[in-house]
PyMOL Python script that loads the backbone (N, CA, C, O; Angstrom):
from pymol import cmd

cmd.read_pdbstr("""\
ATOM      1  N   MET A   1      16.878 -63.073  -1.842  1.00  0.00           N
ATOM      2  CA  MET A   1      16.992 -61.689  -1.441  1.00  0.00           C
ATOM      3  C   MET A   1      18.454 -61.423  -1.071  1.00  0.00           C
ATOM      4  O   MET A   1      19.081 -62.226  -0.380  1.00  0.00           O
ATOM      5  N   SER A   2      18.982 -60.307  -1.531  1.00  0.00           N
ATOM      6  CA  SER A   2      20.388 -60.000  -1.268  1.00  0.00           C
ATOM      7  C   SER A   2      20.607 -59.619   0.196  1.00  0.00           C
ATOM      8  O   SER A   2      19.678 -59.229   0.904  1.00  0.00           O
ATOM      9  N   LYS A   3      21.854 -59.742   0.621  1.00  0.00           N
ATOM     10  CA  LYS A   3      22.181 -59.443   2.013  1.00  0.00           C
ATOM     11  C   LYS A   3      21.946 -57.964   2.330  1.00  0.00           C
ATOM     12  O   LYS A   3      21.486 -57.632   3.423  1.00  0.00           O
ATOM     13  N   GLY A   4      22.258 -57.080   1.389  1.00  0.00           N
ATOM     14  CA  GLY A   4      22.047 -55.650   1.607  1.00  0.00           C
ATOM     15  C   GLY A   4      20.586 -55.302   1.801  1.00  0.00           C
ATOM     16  O   GLY A   4      20.252 -54.472   2.646  1.00  0.00           O
ATOM     17  N   LEU A   5      19.711 -55.927   1.027  1.00  0.00           N
ATOM     18  CA  LEU A   5      18.277 -55.667   1.161  1.00  0.00           C
ATOM     19  C   LEU A   5      17.745 -56.187   2.495  1.00  0.00           C
ATOM     20  O   LEU A   5      16.880 -55.564   3.111  1.00  0.00           O
ATOM     21  N   LYS A   6      18.264 -57.327   2.933  1.00  0.00           N
ATOM     22  CA  LYS A   6      17.856 -57.866   4.242  1.00  0.00           C
ATOM     23  C   LYS A   6      18.273 -56.930   5.369  1.00  0.00           C
ATOM     24  O   LYS A   6      17.514 -56.727   6.317  1.00  0.00           O
ATOM     25  N   ILE A   7      19.465 -56.361   5.277  1.00  0.00           N
ATOM     26  CA  ILE A   7      19.940 -55.424   6.301  1.00  0.00           C
ATOM     27  C   ILE A   7      19.058 -54.182   6.335  1.00  0.00           C
ATOM     28  O   ILE A   7      18.676 -53.720   7.410  1.00  0.00           O
ATOM     29  N   ILE A   8      18.733 -53.641   5.164  1.00  0.00           N
ATOM     30  CA  ILE A   8      17.904 -52.438   5.099  1.00  0.00           C
ATOM     31  C   ILE A   8      16.508 -52.707   5.658  1.00  0.00           C
ATOM     32  O   ILE A   8      15.991 -51.905   6.435  1.00  0.00           O
ATOM     33  N   LEU A   9      15.895 -53.824   5.271  1.00  0.00           N
ATOM     34  CA  LEU A   9      14.557 -54.143   5.771  1.00  0.00           C
ATOM     35  C   LEU A   9      14.561 -54.368   7.276  1.00  0.00           C
ATOM     36  O   LEU A   9      13.636 -53.948   7.971  1.00  0.00           O
ATOM     37  N   PHE A  10      15.592 -55.026   7.779  1.00  0.00           N
ATOM     38  CA  PHE A  10      15.665 -55.291   9.211  1.00  0.00           C
ATOM     39  C   PHE A  10      15.778 -54.001  10.007  1.00  0.00           C
ATOM     40  O   PHE A  10      15.033 -53.799  10.967  1.00  0.00           O
ATOM     41  N   TRP A  11      16.702 -53.121   9.620  1.00  0.00           N
ATOM     42  CA  TRP A  11      16.947 -51.901  10.390  1.00  0.00           C
ATOM     43  C   TRP A  11      15.919 -50.811  10.139  1.00  0.00           C
ATOM     44  O   TRP A  11      15.795 -49.898  10.955  1.00  0.00           O
ATOM     45  N   SER A  12      15.166 -50.875   9.024  1.00  0.00           N
ATOM     46  CA  SER A  12      14.186 -49.821   8.773  1.00  0.00           C
ATOM     47  C   SER A  12      12.747 -50.240   9.063  1.00  0.00           C
ATOM     48  O   SER A  12      11.871 -49.379   9.143  1.00  0.00           O
ATOM     49  N   LEU A  13      12.477 -51.534   9.224  1.00  0.00           N
ATOM     50  CA  LEU A  13      11.111 -51.978   9.518  1.00  0.00           C
ATOM     51  C   LEU A  13      11.005 -52.805  10.793  1.00  0.00           C
ATOM     52  O   LEU A  13      10.142 -52.539  11.630  1.00  0.00           O
ATOM     53  N   VAL A  14      11.861 -53.795  10.952  1.00  0.00           N
ATOM     54  CA  VAL A  14      11.728 -54.727  12.067  1.00  0.00           C
ATOM     55  C   VAL A  14      12.087 -54.057  13.392  1.00  0.00           C
ATOM     56  O   VAL A  14      11.293 -54.083  14.332  1.00  0.00           O
ATOM     57  N   ILE A  15      13.266 -53.463  13.475  1.00  0.00           N
ATOM     58  CA  ILE A  15      13.707 -52.825  14.721  1.00  0.00           C
ATOM     59  C   ILE A  15      12.772 -51.682  15.128  1.00  0.00           C
ATOM     60  O   ILE A  15      12.387 -51.624  16.296  1.00  0.00           O
ATOM     61  N   PRO A  16      12.385 -50.766  14.222  1.00  0.00           N
ATOM     62  CA  PRO A  16      11.443 -49.716  14.643  1.00  0.00           C
ATOM     63  C   PRO A  16      10.090 -50.266  15.101  1.00  0.00           C
ATOM     64  O   PRO A  16       9.489 -49.730  16.032  1.00  0.00           O
ATOM     65  N   ALA A  17       9.609 -51.326  14.455  1.00  0.00           N
ATOM     66  CA  ALA A  17       8.333 -51.912  14.872  1.00  0.00           C
ATOM     67  C   ALA A  17       8.444 -52.518  16.272  1.00  0.00           C
ATOM     68  O   ALA A  17       7.543 -52.347  17.093  1.00  0.00           O
ATOM     69  N   ILE A  18       9.533 -53.219  16.545  1.00  0.00           N
ATOM     70  CA  ILE A  18       9.726 -53.824  17.865  1.00  0.00           C
ATOM     71  C   ILE A  18       9.806 -52.749  18.945  1.00  0.00           C
ATOM     72  O   ILE A  18       9.166 -52.871  19.989  1.00  0.00           O
ATOM     73  N   ILE A  19      10.583 -51.701  18.702  1.00  0.00           N
ATOM     74  CA  ILE A  19      10.738 -50.640  19.694  1.00  0.00           C
ATOM     75  C   ILE A  19       9.418 -49.906  19.912  1.00  0.00           C
ATOM     76  O   ILE A  19       9.084 -49.564  21.046  1.00  0.00           O
ATOM     77  N   THR A  20       8.669 -49.661  18.847  1.00  0.00           N
ATOM     78  CA  THR A  20       7.383 -48.980  18.981  1.00  0.00           C
ATOM     79  C   THR A  20       6.385 -49.835  19.756  1.00  0.00           C
ATOM     80  O   THR A  20       5.652 -49.314  20.597  1.00  0.00           O
ATOM     81  N   ILE A  21       6.348 -51.123  19.489  1.00  0.00           N
ATOM     82  CA  ILE A  21       5.455 -52.024  20.223  1.00  0.00           C
ATOM     83  C   ILE A  21       5.834 -52.071  21.694  1.00  0.00           C
ATOM     84  O   ILE A  21       4.965 -52.042  22.565  1.00  0.00           O
ATOM     85  N   LEU A  22       7.138 -52.145  21.974  1.00  0.00           N
ATOM     86  CA  LEU A  22       7.573 -52.138  23.373  1.00  0.00           C
ATOM     87  C   LEU A  22       7.203 -50.835  24.072  1.00  0.00           C
ATOM     88  O   LEU A  22       6.850 -50.840  25.251  1.00  0.00           O
ATOM     89  N   ARG A  23       7.283 -49.738  23.359  1.00  0.00           N
ATOM     90  CA  ARG A  23       6.903 -48.445  23.939  1.00  0.00           C
ATOM     91  C   ARG A  23       5.406 -48.374  24.227  1.00  0.00           C
ATOM     92  O   ARG A  23       4.992 -47.824  25.248  1.00  0.00           O
ATOM     93  N   ILE A  24       4.596 -48.928  23.329  1.00  0.00           N
ATOM     94  CA  ILE A  24       3.149 -48.957  23.550  1.00  0.00           C
ATOM     95  C   ILE A  24       2.817 -49.829  24.764  1.00  0.00           C
ATOM     96  O   ILE A  24       1.978 -49.459  25.585  1.00  0.00           O
ATOM     97  N   ILE A  25       3.471 -50.980  24.873  1.00  0.00           N
ATOM     98  CA  ILE A  25       3.241 -51.863  26.018  1.00  0.00           C
ATOM     99  C   ILE A  25       3.662 -51.177  27.312  1.00  0.00           C
ATOM    100  O   ILE A  25       2.956 -51.254  28.317  1.00  0.00           O
ATOM    101  N   THR A  26       4.807 -50.507  27.288  1.00  0.00           N
ATOM    102  CA  THR A  26       5.278 -49.793  28.479  1.00  0.00           C
ATOM    103  C   THR A  26       4.301 -48.698  28.892  1.00  0.00           C
ATOM    104  O   THR A  26       3.992 -48.558  30.075  1.00  0.00           O
ATOM    105  N   ASP A  27       3.816 -47.927  27.932  1.00  0.00           N
ATOM    106  CA  ASP A  27       2.857 -46.869  28.244  1.00  0.00           C
ATOM    107  C   ASP A  27       1.542 -47.427  28.777  1.00  0.00           C
ATOM    108  O   ASP A  27       0.905 -46.806  29.629  1.00  0.00           O
ATOM    109  N   SER A  28       1.131 -48.589  28.284  1.00  0.00           N
ATOM    110  CA  SER A  28      -0.110 -49.171  28.794  1.00  0.00           C
ATOM    111  C   SER A  28       0.062 -49.656  30.230  1.00  0.00           C
ATOM    112  O   SER A  28      -0.866 -49.544  31.031  1.00  0.00           O
ATOM    113  N   PHE A  29       1.234 -50.194  30.569  1.00  0.00           N
ATOM    114  CA  PHE A  29       1.495 -50.606  31.944  1.00  0.00           C
ATOM    115  C   PHE A  29       1.559 -49.406  32.889  1.00  0.00           C
ATOM    116  O   PHE A  29       1.157 -49.504  34.049  1.00  0.00           O
ATOM    117  N   LEU A  30       2.059 -48.285  32.398  1.00  0.00           N
ATOM    118  CA  LEU A  30       2.153 -47.086  33.227  1.00  0.00           C
ATOM    119  C   LEU A  30       0.833 -46.337  33.328  1.00  0.00           C
ATOM    120  O   LEU A  30       0.725 -45.377  34.091  1.00  0.00           O
ATOM    121  N   GLY A  31      -0.161 -46.758  32.576  1.00  0.00           N
ATOM    122  CA  GLY A  31      -1.481 -46.145  32.657  1.00  0.00           C
ATOM    123  C   GLY A  31      -1.636 -44.889  31.833  1.00  0.00           C
ATOM    124  O   GLY A  31      -2.587 -44.134  32.035  1.00  0.00           O
ATOM    125  N   ARG A  32      -0.739 -44.651  30.923  1.00  0.00           N
ATOM    126  CA  ARG A  32      -0.846 -43.473  30.057  1.00  0.00           C
ATOM    127  C   ARG A  32      -1.814 -43.755  28.911  1.00  0.00           C
ATOM    128  O   ARG A  32      -2.048 -44.908  28.549  1.00  0.00           O
ATOM    129  N   GLY A  33      -2.362 -42.701  28.358  1.00  0.00           N
ATOM    130  CA  GLY A  33      -3.256 -42.855  27.221  1.00  0.00           C
ATOM    131  C   GLY A  33      -2.487 -43.289  25.982  1.00  0.00           C
ATOM    132  O   GLY A  33      -1.364 -42.844  25.744  1.00  0.00           O
ATOM    133  N   ILE A  34      -3.098 -44.150  25.209  1.00  0.00           N
ATOM    134  CA  ILE A  34      -2.433 -44.669  24.013  1.00  0.00           C
ATOM    135  C   ILE A  34      -3.176 -44.167  22.780  1.00  0.00           C
ATOM    136  O   ILE A  34      -4.343 -44.495  22.563  1.00  0.00           O
ATOM    137  N   GLU A  35      -2.481 -43.368  21.981  1.00  0.00           N
ATOM    138  CA  GLU A  35      -2.990 -42.924  20.698  1.00  0.00           C
ATOM    139  C   GLU A  35      -1.971 -43.347  19.654  1.00  0.00           C
ATOM    140  O   GLU A  35      -0.812 -42.935  19.713  1.00  0.00           O
ATOM    141  N   LEU A  36      -2.387 -44.155  18.712  1.00  0.00           N
ATOM    142  CA  LEU A  36      -1.448 -44.701  17.737  1.00  0.00           C
ATOM    143  C   LEU A  36      -0.781 -43.617  16.894  1.00  0.00           C
ATOM    144  O   LEU A  36       0.356 -43.784  16.453  1.00  0.00           O
ATOM    145  N   PHE A  37      -1.482 -42.515  16.670  1.00  0.00           N
ATOM    146  CA  PHE A  37      -0.908 -41.436  15.871  1.00  0.00           C
ATOM    147  C   PHE A  37       0.342 -40.850  16.531  1.00  0.00           C
ATOM    148  O   PHE A  37       1.274 -40.441  15.838  1.00  0.00           O
ATOM    149  N   SER A  38       0.366 -40.810  17.844  1.00  0.00           N
ATOM    150  CA  SER A  38       1.520 -40.238  18.537  1.00  0.00           C
ATOM    151  C   SER A  38       2.749 -41.145  18.436  1.00  0.00           C
ATOM    152  O   SER A  38       3.877 -40.677  18.593  1.00  0.00           O
ATOM    153  N   TYR A  39       2.543 -42.414  18.179  1.00  0.00           N
ATOM    154  CA  TYR A  39       3.676 -43.335  18.049  1.00  0.00           C
ATOM    155  C   TYR A  39       4.242 -43.360  16.636  1.00  0.00           C
ATOM    156  O   TYR A  39       5.277 -43.984  16.402  1.00  0.00           O
ATOM    157  N   SER A  40       3.593 -42.701  15.699  1.00  0.00           N
ATOM    158  CA  SER A  40       4.121 -42.674  14.335  1.00  0.00           C
ATOM    159  C   SER A  40       5.436 -41.899  14.274  1.00  0.00           C
ATOM    160  O   SER A  40       6.317 -42.243  13.487  1.00  0.00           O
ATOM    161  N   ALA A  41       5.577 -40.860  15.092  1.00  0.00           N
ATOM    162  CA  ALA A  41       6.842 -40.113  15.116  1.00  0.00           C
ATOM    163  C   ALA A  41       7.969 -40.972  15.667  1.00  0.00           C
ATOM    164  O   ALA A  41       9.104 -40.891  15.196  1.00  0.00           O
ATOM    165  N   VAL A  42       7.659 -41.793  16.661  1.00  0.00           N
ATOM    166  CA  VAL A  42       8.663 -42.700  17.214  1.00  0.00           C
ATOM    167  C   VAL A  42       9.108 -43.688  16.141  1.00  0.00           C
ATOM    168  O   VAL A  42      10.303 -43.908  15.948  1.00  0.00           O
ATOM    169  N   PHE A  43       8.138 -44.281  15.444  1.00  0.00           N
ATOM    170  CA  PHE A  43       8.455 -45.258  14.412  1.00  0.00           C
ATOM    171  C   PHE A  43       9.270 -44.625  13.279  1.00  0.00           C
ATOM    172  O   PHE A  43      10.277 -45.187  12.848  1.00  0.00           O
ATOM    173  N   LEU A  44       8.834 -43.462  12.801  1.00  0.00           N
ATOM    174  CA  LEU A  44       9.530 -42.832  11.674  1.00  0.00           C
ATOM    175  C   LEU A  44      10.931 -42.366  12.056  1.00  0.00           C
ATOM    176  O   LEU A  44      11.853 -42.456  11.246  1.00  0.00           O
ATOM    177  N   GLY A  45      11.101 -41.872  13.275  1.00  0.00           N
ATOM    178  CA  GLY A  45      12.424 -41.447  13.714  1.00  0.00           C
ATOM    179  C   GLY A  45      13.389 -42.609  13.817  1.00  0.00           C
ATOM    180  O   GLY A  45      14.537 -42.506  13.385  1.00  0.00           O
ATOM    181  N   ILE A  46      12.935 -43.707  14.383  1.00  0.00           N
ATOM    182  CA  ILE A  46      13.801 -44.878  14.504  1.00  0.00           C
ATOM    183  C   ILE A  46      14.063 -45.482  13.125  1.00  0.00           C
ATOM    184  O   ILE A  46      15.163 -45.974  12.870  1.00  0.00           O
ATOM    185  N   ALA A  47      13.070 -45.452  12.231  1.00  0.00           N
ATOM    186  CA  ALA A  47      13.264 -45.962  10.878  1.00  0.00           C
ATOM    187  C   ALA A  47      14.300 -45.132  10.122  1.00  0.00           C
ATOM    188  O   ALA A  47      15.121 -45.689   9.394  1.00  0.00           O
ATOM    189  N   ALA A  48      14.272 -43.809  10.285  1.00  0.00           N
ATOM    190  CA  ALA A  48      15.263 -42.953   9.624  1.00  0.00           C
ATOM    191  C   ALA A  48      16.665 -43.247  10.145  1.00  0.00           C
ATOM    192  O   ALA A  48      17.615 -43.352   9.369  1.00  0.00           O
ATOM    193  N   ALA A  49      16.787 -43.378  11.463  1.00  0.00           N
ATOM    194  CA  ALA A  49      18.094 -43.726  12.035  1.00  0.00           C
ATOM    195  C   ALA A  49      18.526 -45.115  11.583  1.00  0.00           C
ATOM    196  O   ALA A  49      19.712 -45.351  11.347  1.00  0.00           O
ATOM    197  N   GLY A  50      17.574 -46.034  11.460  1.00  0.00           N
ATOM    198  CA  GLY A  50      17.892 -47.381  10.988  1.00  0.00           C
ATOM    199  C   GLY A  50      18.380 -47.392   9.554  1.00  0.00           C
ATOM    200  O   GLY A  50      19.269 -48.170   9.206  1.00  0.00           O
ATOM    201  N   LEU A  51      17.804 -46.531   8.713  1.00  0.00           N
ATOM    202  CA  LEU A  51      18.272 -46.450   7.325  1.00  0.00           C
ATOM    203  C   LEU A  51      19.697 -45.926   7.248  1.00  0.00           C
ATOM    204  O   LEU A  51      20.500 -46.414   6.453  1.00  0.00           O
ATOM    205  N   ILE A  52      20.012 -44.939   8.068  1.00  0.00           N
ATOM    206  CA  ILE A  52      21.382 -44.418   8.089  1.00  0.00           C
ATOM    207  C   ILE A  52      22.350 -45.505   8.546  1.00  0.00           C
ATOM    208  O   ILE A  52      23.402 -45.708   7.939  1.00  0.00           O
ATOM    209  N   PHE A  53      21.983 -46.202   9.622  1.00  0.00           N
ATOM    210  CA  PHE A  53      22.834 -47.277  10.119  1.00  0.00           C
ATOM    211  C   PHE A  53      22.974 -48.397   9.093  1.00  0.00           C
ATOM    212  O   PHE A  53      24.060 -48.954   8.934  1.00  0.00           O
ATOM    213  N   ALA A  54      21.882 -48.736   8.391  1.00  0.00           N
ATOM    214  CA  ALA A  54      21.934 -49.789   7.384  1.00  0.00           C
ATOM    215  C   ALA A  54      22.834 -49.395   6.220  1.00  0.00           C
ATOM    216  O   ALA A  54      23.590 -50.219   5.706  1.00  0.00           O
ATOM    217  N   CYS A  55      22.749 -48.137   5.807  1.00  0.00           N
ATOM    218  CA  CYS A  55      23.622 -47.688   4.705  1.00  0.00           C
ATOM    219  C   CYS A  55      25.083 -47.750   5.101  1.00  0.00           C
ATOM    220  O   CYS A  55      25.929 -48.136   4.295  1.00  0.00           O
ATOM    221  N   LEU A  56      25.390 -47.373   6.339  1.00  0.00           N
ATOM    222  CA  LEU A  56      26.771 -47.472   6.804  1.00  0.00           C
ATOM    223  C   LEU A  56      27.217 -48.926   6.907  1.00  0.00           C
ATOM    224  O   LEU A  56      28.371 -49.241   6.617  1.00  0.00           O
ATOM    225  N   SER A  57      26.316 -49.811   7.315  1.00  0.00           N
ATOM    226  CA  SER A  57      26.648 -51.227   7.416  1.00  0.00           C
ATOM    227  C   SER A  57      26.898 -51.834   6.046  1.00  0.00           C
ATOM    228  O   SER A  57      27.833 -52.614   5.863  1.00  0.00           O
ATOM    229  N   ILE A  58      26.062 -51.474   5.088  1.00  0.00           N
ATOM    230  CA  ILE A  58      26.235 -52.010   3.734  1.00  0.00           C
ATOM    231  C   ILE A  58      27.517 -51.486   3.120  1.00  0.00           C
ATOM    232  O   ILE A  58      28.227 -52.226   2.440  1.00  0.00           O
ATOM    233  N   THR A  59      27.823 -50.220   3.350  1.00  0.00           N
ATOM    234  CA  THR A  59      29.056 -49.648   2.821  1.00  0.00           C
ATOM    235  C   THR A  59      30.272 -50.372   3.393  1.00  0.00           C
ATOM    236  O   THR A  59      31.210 -50.682   2.660  1.00  0.00           O
ATOM    237  N   SER A  60      30.261 -50.640   4.688  1.00  0.00           N
ATOM    238  CA  SER A  60      31.391 -51.337   5.288  1.00  0.00           C
ATOM    239  C   SER A  60      31.421 -52.800   4.869  1.00  0.00           C
ATOM    240  O   SER A  60      32.494 -53.401   4.822  1.00  0.00           O
ATOM    241  N   TYR A  61      30.264 -53.385   4.563  1.00  0.00           N
ATOM    242  CA  TYR A  61      30.214 -54.776   4.104  1.00  0.00           C
ATOM    243  C   TYR A  61      30.788 -54.885   2.699  1.00  0.00           C
ATOM    244  O   TYR A  61      31.503 -55.839   2.394  1.00  0.00           O
ATOM    245  N   GLN A  62      30.480 -53.911   1.837  1.00  0.00           N
ATOM    246  CA  GLN A  62      30.957 -53.956   0.461  1.00  0.00           C
ATOM    247  C   GLN A  62      32.413 -53.532   0.339  1.00  0.00           C
ATOM    248  O   GLN A  62      33.131 -54.036  -0.524  1.00  0.00           O
ATOM    249  N   ASN A  63      32.864 -52.605   1.200  1.00  0.00           N
ATOM    250  CA  ASN A  63      34.233 -52.094   1.159  1.00  0.00           C
ATOM    251  C   ASN A  63      34.889 -52.292   2.525  1.00  0.00           C
ATOM    252  O   ASN A  63      35.019 -51.326   3.278  1.00  0.00           O
ATOM    253  N   PRO A  64      35.302 -53.498   2.864  1.00  0.00           N
ATOM    254  CA  PRO A  64      35.814 -53.725   4.223  1.00  0.00           C
ATOM    255  C   PRO A  64      37.140 -53.026   4.506  1.00  0.00           C
ATOM    256  O   PRO A  64      37.463 -52.806   5.673  1.00  0.00           O
ATOM    257  N   ASN A  65      37.918 -52.669   3.491  1.00  0.00           N
ATOM    258  CA  ASN A  65      39.224 -52.052   3.710  1.00  0.00           C
ATOM    259  C   ASN A  65      39.192 -50.533   3.661  1.00  0.00           C
ATOM    260  O   ASN A  65      40.212 -49.892   3.918  1.00  0.00           O
ATOM    261  N   LYS A  66      38.051 -49.941   3.339  1.00  0.00           N
ATOM    262  CA  LYS A  66      37.954 -48.490   3.219  1.00  0.00           C
ATOM    263  C   LYS A  66      37.287 -47.911   4.449  1.00  0.00           C
ATOM    264  O   LYS A  66      36.502 -48.579   5.121  1.00  0.00           O
ATOM    265  N   ASN A  67      37.607 -46.663   4.732  1.00  0.00           N
ATOM    266  CA  ASN A  67      36.966 -45.930   5.821  1.00  0.00           C
ATOM    267  C   ASN A  67      35.550 -45.537   5.380  1.00  0.00           C
ATOM    268  O   ASN A  67      35.378 -45.006   4.283  1.00  0.00           O
ATOM    269  N   ASN A  68      34.548 -45.785   6.207  1.00  0.00           N
ATOM    270  CA  ASN A  68      33.169 -45.498   5.840  1.00  0.00           C
ATOM    271  C   ASN A  68      32.938 -44.031   5.538  1.00  0.00           C
ATOM    272  O   ASN A  68      32.270 -43.702   4.558  1.00  0.00           O
ATOM    273  N   LEU A  69      33.474 -43.147   6.357  1.00  0.00           N
ATOM    274  CA  LEU A  69      33.215 -41.720   6.176  1.00  0.00           C
ATOM    275  C   LEU A  69      33.847 -41.183   4.903  1.00  0.00           C
ATOM    276  O   LEU A  69      33.271 -40.310   4.255  1.00  0.00           O
ATOM    277  N   SER A  70      35.016 -41.686   4.531  1.00  0.00           N
ATOM    278  CA  SER A  70      35.632 -41.189   3.309  1.00  0.00           C
ATOM    279  C   SER A  70      34.861 -41.661   2.082  1.00  0.00           C
ATOM    280  O   SER A  70      34.790 -40.928   1.095  1.00  0.00           O
ATOM    281  N   SER A  71      34.283 -42.857   2.108  1.00  0.00           N
ATOM    282  CA  SER A  71      33.517 -43.307   0.953  1.00  0.00           C
ATOM    283  C   SER A  71      32.168 -42.601   0.868  1.00  0.00           C
ATOM    284  O   SER A  71      31.637 -42.439  -0.231  1.00  0.00           O
ATOM    285  N   ILE A  72      31.598 -42.177   1.995  1.00  0.00           N
ATOM    286  CA  ILE A  72      30.343 -41.440   1.973  1.00  0.00           C
ATOM    287  C   ILE A  72      30.580 -40.036   1.434  1.00  0.00           C
ATOM    288  O   ILE A  72      29.754 -39.518   0.683  1.00  0.00           O
ATOM    289  N   ASN A  73      31.683 -39.419   1.802  1.00  0.00           N
ATOM    290  CA  ASN A  73      31.978 -38.058   1.358  1.00  0.00           C
ATOM    291  C   ASN A  73      32.476 -38.008  -0.078  1.00  0.00           C
ATOM    292  O   ASN A  73      32.689 -36.922  -0.617  1.00  0.00           O
ATOM    293  N   GLY A  74      32.663 -39.159  -0.705  1.00  0.00           N
ATOM    294  CA  GLY A  74      33.103 -39.182  -2.096  1.00  0.00           C
ATOM    295  C   GLY A  74      34.597 -39.235  -2.258  1.00  0.00           C
ATOM    296  O   GLY A  74      35.095 -39.180  -3.382  1.00  0.00           O
ATOM    297  N   ARG A  75      35.326 -39.341  -1.176  1.00  0.00           N
ATOM    298  CA  ARG A  75      36.790 -39.453  -1.261  1.00  0.00           C
ATOM    299  C   ARG A  75      37.155 -40.920  -1.185  1.00  0.00           C
ATOM    300  O   ARG A  75      36.933 -41.574  -0.166  1.00  0.00           O
ATOM    301  N   ASP A  76      37.714 -41.431  -2.260  1.00  0.00           N
ATOM    302  CA  ASP A  76      38.100 -42.855  -2.280  1.00  0.00           C
ATOM    303  C   ASP A  76      39.530 -43.010  -1.937  1.00  0.00           C
ATOM    304  O   ASP A  76      40.039 -44.130  -1.902  1.00  0.00           O
TER     305      ASP A  76
END
""", "prot")
cmd.dss("prot")
cmd.show_as("cartoon", "prot")
cmd.util.cbc("prot")
cmd.orient("prot")
């Protein structure tokens, strides 16, 4: 598996799953009601942010001498 794919899978699946599980555990300790459907927004939001972060990480990994924002905007 390539390094870029590992970064994307880690930041879009592993980190959101860990944070969502920790949030469920925290809510159970606080005595709040737990509905799995309500945690889907937490998971999807963190996964979207993770994909953005992973894309920026891969861009900087592939082009270490270029500015990330200029390569995203199409200016080389």
